[in-house]
Each structure stands twice: as C-alpha cells, then as structure tokens.
N, C-alpha and C positions, 0 to 999 in steps of 0.2 A: 504494499499497498504505500502511496506516496506519502510525505511529509504533508500535514495541511496547511496551507498559505497563512498568515497571518489577519490578511483582510477577509478574510473568512470565517475564522475563530473569531474577531472581532465582529462580523455581522450577527454571527449565530448568538452571540453572548448578548449584544443589544437585542436579538429579538427575544430571546429567552427572559432576559431581565425584564423589557416591557409590557410582556406576557405576564410574567408573575406579577409585576408592580400594579398593572391593570385587574387583573384578576382579586388580588388583594383589595384594591381601591374598591372596587365594582360591589363588591360583599354586604358595603354597608348598604345597600339597596335591595338586599334578599328580604322575601315577602313571603313567607312560606303558603302563605293562605292566599294569595294572586301570584304566583312563579311567573304563570306567563303574560301578566297582565301587563306589566313594565319592560317587557324584553330583555330579563333579566339573566332567562338560559341561554339568548342569544350572543349576548355581551359574553358570555363568560366562557362557554361555546369557543369565539374566535378568540378570547387570551388564551383558551388551551392551546388550540391553534399554534400560536406564534409560540407558545412552550417548548411544541413540541417540534417543530420544526427546526427550533433554534437545537435543541439536544441533537436531535438526530444529524444536521449537518454537521456538527461539532465528529458526530459517528462517520460521515462520510455517505450517506443514504442519499442518493440523488434525488429521488422521488420528493425530500425534503427541502431542497432548495426549491422545488417549481409550487412547492406548497409557498413558501417565503415569497414569493411572486404572486400569489393568486392573493396572497393575503394582504401586501401591500396594495396591489390592485384592486381589491375589493374596499380598502380602505379610502383608493382615489375617488371611487364610483361614490362611496357613502360620504368624503367631503364636499361632493359638487352640490349636496343639499344643506352645507354652510356657508361657508366665506370662498372668496374666491383665495385668498392668502392660504386658509388650510389647504385646496386643492393644489395652490403653488408648491406648499409645503411637502405632501406628501407625494406630487410628481418629483421633486427633489427628489426626496428617500426611495421613491419607485425606480430612480436613474442610475441610482447610487446600489441599489440593490444589484440591479442589472447587468452594470460594471464589475462589480466586486464578484458575483456569483456566475458568470458566463464569459469570465477573462480566460483562455488556455491554461494559464496556471489551477485555475479552481476547476476546470473543466477535466484535467489531467486528474485533480485528488478527488472527485467523486464520480471517477470513470476507474478509479485504481480496484476500487472495493465491485467492480463489477464482474460478474463470468466471463469470462471472450468465449467467442464461440470459434469452434475448430473449422477452419476452411480448409 
C-alpha cells in the first residue's frame, strides 16, 4: 500500500472532525417524542456520513473519497437555499476536496489497496 499523502490525511481528519463536532452540536435538538419533526435524524445522518467518510479515507478506501465528494456537493446544493456567501464558501471547499482527493498522488493512494485485475 502506498503512503497516505499529507493532504489526504488533513482533509480526512477535517471531515471526520467536522462531522463529530456537528453531530454533538445538533444533539441539543434531540426531541424523542417528535424525532422526525425537525429533521434531527437527517441532520445527524449527514454528520455520520462525514465521520464515516473521513475515517475510511484514512484507511484508503476509494468509495470514501467519493462519499466525501457527494457529502460536500450536497452541502453546496443545500447552501443554495441560504446565502450566496454560503454557496461560495461551500464551492471553495468542494474545489479543495476535488483537488486534494483526485490528484495523481491521492489516486495512487486510494488505488493501492484495490485488488488488481489479472490480464
């Protein structure tokens, strides 16, 4: 397995930390009697996806980098319902994720754990 690039490590840790902090932050909204009324479950699910993606990118799983891209892409779409500054900020983060996770060195890292086809 090839060595994990520092940039992938940083993005993975940032993603996992953002998911964990957001998960704990939104726990205050927990209302067991009306669990689905204020989108609590969906917000926490999205936070868990960030944690899962970050952890599994650290372990070199290729699907996790795609999950990270879907996760930040989802945030770009959701931020369109807020302000243009949020959209711009999320687009910048999306561009950074794409650059870091799809550079040749990152592709090599994520490919290293994949079984090779016998040709």
